[in-house]
PDB file as gemmi writes it, atoms N, CA and C in Angstrom:
CRYST1    1.000    1.000    1.000  90.00  90.00  90.00 P 1                      
ATOM      1  N   MET A   1       0.850  -1.197   0.000  1.00  0.00           N  
ATOM      2  CA  MET A   1       0.000   0.000   0.000  1.00  0.00           C  
ATOM      3  C   MET A   1       0.892   1.256   0.000  1.00  0.00           C  
ATOM      4  N   GLY A   2       1.970   1.231   0.772  1.00  0.00           N  
ATOM      5  CA  GLY A   2       2.858   2.394   0.815  1.00  0.00           C  
ATOM      6  C   GLY A   2       3.491   2.661  -0.544  1.00  0.00           C  
ATOM      7  N   ASN A   3       3.733   1.572  -1.311  1.00  0.00           N  
ATOM      8  CA  ASN A   3       4.342   1.748  -2.627  1.00  0.00           C  
ATOM      9  C   ASN A   3       3.437   2.555  -3.545  1.00  0.00           C  
ATOM     10  N   GLU A   4       2.129   2.355  -3.432  1.00  0.00           N  
ATOM     11  CA  GLU A   4       1.192   3.084  -4.306  1.00  0.00           C  
ATOM     12  C   GLU A   4       1.325   4.591  -4.094  1.00  0.00           C  
ATOM     13  N   ILE A   5       1.397   5.008  -2.835  1.00  0.00           N  
ATOM     14  CA  ILE A   5       1.507   6.442  -2.533  1.00  0.00           C  
ATOM     15  C   ILE A   5       2.808   6.987  -3.119  1.00  0.00           C  
ATOM     16  N   PHE A   6       3.904   6.236  -2.956  1.00  0.00           N  
ATOM     17  CA  PHE A   6       5.197   6.688  -3.481  1.00  0.00           C  
ATOM     18  C   PHE A   6       5.149   6.797  -4.996  1.00  0.00           C  
ATOM     19  N   THR A   7       4.522   5.814  -5.649  1.00  0.00           N  
ATOM     20  CA  THR A   7       4.430   5.832  -7.113  1.00  0.00           C  
ATOM     21  C   THR A   7       3.626   7.034  -7.585  1.00  0.00           C  
ATOM     22  N   VAL A   8       2.501   7.300  -6.945  1.00  0.00           N  
ATOM     23  CA  VAL A   8       1.659   8.443  -7.340  1.00  0.00           C  
ATOM     24  C   VAL A   8       2.431   9.747  -7.149  1.00  0.00           C  
ATOM     25  N   ALA A   9       3.140   9.883  -6.034  1.00  0.00           N  
ATOM     26  CA  ALA A   9       3.904  11.108  -5.778  1.00  0.00           C  
ATOM     27  C   ALA A   9       5.012  11.258  -6.816  1.00  0.00           C  
ATOM     28  N   PHE A  10       5.663  10.147  -7.173  1.00  0.00           N  
ATOM     29  CA  PHE A  10       6.749  10.198  -8.160  1.00  0.00           C  
ATOM     30  C   PHE A  10       6.215  10.613  -9.519  1.00  0.00           C  
ATOM     31  N   ILE A  11       5.090  10.011  -9.940  1.00  0.00           N  
ATOM     32  CA  ILE A  11       4.503  10.334 -11.248  1.00  0.00           C  
ATOM     33  C   ILE A  11       4.060  11.798 -11.277  1.00  0.00           C  
ATOM     34  N   SER A  12       3.433  12.266 -10.210  1.00  0.00           N  
ATOM     35  CA  SER A  12       2.953  13.659 -10.178  1.00  0.00           C  
ATOM     36  C   SER A  12       4.139  14.625 -10.242  1.00  0.00           C  
ATOM     37  N   SER A  13       5.228  14.317  -9.543  1.00  0.00           N  
ATOM     38  CA  SER A  13       6.402  15.198  -9.580  1.00  0.00           C  
ATOM     39  C   SER A  13       7.021  15.205 -10.973  1.00  0.00           C  
ATOM     40  N   MET A  14       7.041  14.039 -11.630  1.00  0.00           N  
ATOM     41  CA  MET A  14       7.580  13.968 -12.992  1.00  0.00           C  
ATOM     42  C   MET A  14       6.717  14.791 -13.934  1.00  0.00           C  
ATOM     43  N   LEU A  15       5.384  14.729 -13.781  1.00  0.00           N  
ATOM     44  CA  LEU A  15       4.483  15.508 -14.644  1.00  0.00           C  
ATOM     45  C   LEU A  15       4.720  17.000 -14.430  1.00  0.00           C  
ATOM     46  N   ILE A  16       4.940  17.409 -13.182  1.00  0.00           N  
ATOM     47  CA  ILE A  16       5.188  18.831 -12.898  1.00  0.00           C  
ATOM     48  C   ILE A  16       6.496  19.261 -13.564  1.00  0.00           C  
ATOM     49  N   LEU A  17       7.536  18.423 -13.474  1.00  0.00           N  
ATOM     50  CA  LEU A  17       8.816  18.755 -14.108  1.00  0.00           C  
ATOM     51  C   LEU A  17       8.644  18.872 -15.613  1.00  0.00           C  
ATOM     52  N   LEU A  18       7.892  17.928 -16.216  1.00  0.00           N  
ATOM     53  CA  LEU A  18       7.647  17.980 -17.657  1.00  0.00           C  
ATOM     54  C   LEU A  18       6.931  19.276 -18.015  1.00  0.00           C  
ATOM     55  N   GLY A  19       5.952  19.678 -17.225  1.00  0.00           N  
ATOM     56  CA  GLY A  19       5.208  20.912 -17.494  1.00  0.00           C  
ATOM     57  C   GLY A  19       6.130  22.125 -17.432  1.00  0.00           C  
ATOM     58  N   LEU A  20       7.033  22.153 -16.449  1.00  0.00           N  
ATOM     59  CA  LEU A  20       7.956  23.283 -16.336  1.00  0.00           C  
ATOM     60  C   LEU A  20       8.887  23.332 -17.538  1.00  0.00           C  
ATOM     61  N   VAL A  21       9.417  22.182 -17.949  1.00  0.00           N  
ATOM     62  CA  VAL A  21      10.332  22.137 -19.100  1.00  0.00           C  
ATOM     63  C   VAL A  21       9.607  22.574 -20.366  1.00  0.00           C  
ATOM     64  N   LEU A  22       8.383  22.046 -20.572  1.00  0.00           N  
ATOM     65  CA  LEU A  22       7.615  22.414 -21.771  1.00  0.00           C  
ATOM     66  C   LEU A  22       7.323  23.911 -21.768  1.00  0.00           C  
ATOM     67  N   GLY A  23       6.943  24.466 -20.634  1.00  0.00           N  
ATOM     68  CA  GLY A  23       6.661  25.901 -20.544  1.00  0.00           C  
ATOM     69  C   GLY A  23       7.911  26.718 -20.847  1.00  0.00           C  
ATOM     70  N   PHE A  24       9.070  26.288 -20.342  1.00  0.00           N  
ATOM     71  CA  PHE A  24      10.322  27.001 -20.597  1.00  0.00           C  
ATOM     72  C   PHE A  24      10.662  26.969 -22.081  1.00  0.00           C  
ATOM     73  N   VAL A  25      10.499  25.800 -22.717  1.00  0.00           N  
ATOM     74  CA  VAL A  25      10.791  25.667 -24.150  1.00  0.00           C  
ATOM     75  C   VAL A  25       9.853  26.558 -24.960  1.00  0.00           C  
ATOM     76  N   LEU A  26       8.566  26.552 -24.605  1.00  0.00           N  
ATOM     77  CA  LEU A  26       7.597  27.385 -25.334  1.00  0.00           C  
ATOM     78  C   LEU A  26       7.963  28.862 -25.202  1.00  0.00           C  
ATOM     79  N   LEU A  27       8.391  29.290 -24.010  1.00  0.00           N  
ATOM     80  CA  LEU A  27       8.781  30.690 -23.821  1.00  0.00           C  
ATOM     81  C   LEU A  27       9.993  31.024 -24.684  1.00  0.00           C  
ATOM     82  N   LYS A  28      10.973  30.124 -24.754  1.00  0.00           N  
ATOM     83  CA  LYS A  28      12.167  30.367 -25.569  1.00  0.00           C  
ATOM     84  C   LYS A  28      11.786  30.454 -27.039  1.00  0.00           C  
ATOM     85  N   VAL A  29      10.908  29.569 -27.493  1.00  0.00           N  
ATOM     86  CA  VAL A  29      10.497  29.573 -28.903  1.00  0.00           C  
ATOM     87  C   VAL A  29       9.763  30.874 -29.225  1.00  0.00           C  
ATOM     88  N   GLN A  30       8.880  31.317 -28.320  1.00  0.00           N  
ATOM     89  CA  GLN A  30       8.135  32.555 -28.560  1.00  0.00           C  
ATOM     90  C   GLN A  30       9.079  33.757 -28.508  1.00  0.00           C  
ATOM     91  N   GLY A  31      10.096  33.681 -27.648  1.00  0.00           N  
ATOM     92  CA  GLY A  31      11.057  34.778 -27.534  1.00  0.00           C  
ATOM     93  C   GLY A  31      11.790  35.002 -28.853  1.00  0.00           C  
ATOM     94  N   GLU A  32      12.097  33.902 -29.554  1.00  0.00           N  
ATOM     95  CA  GLU A  32      12.772  34.022 -30.846  1.00  0.00           C  
ATOM     96  C   GLU A  32      11.741  34.418 -31.884  1.00  0.00           C  
TER      97      GLU A  32                                                      
END                                                                             
């Protein structure tokens, strides 16, 4: 049961990191 919580937290943190990277790339592309 504890593994499920860790997996969900890991996936959510990865999604947040992906969102930040995508947002940064989009800003750089728009800047050019």
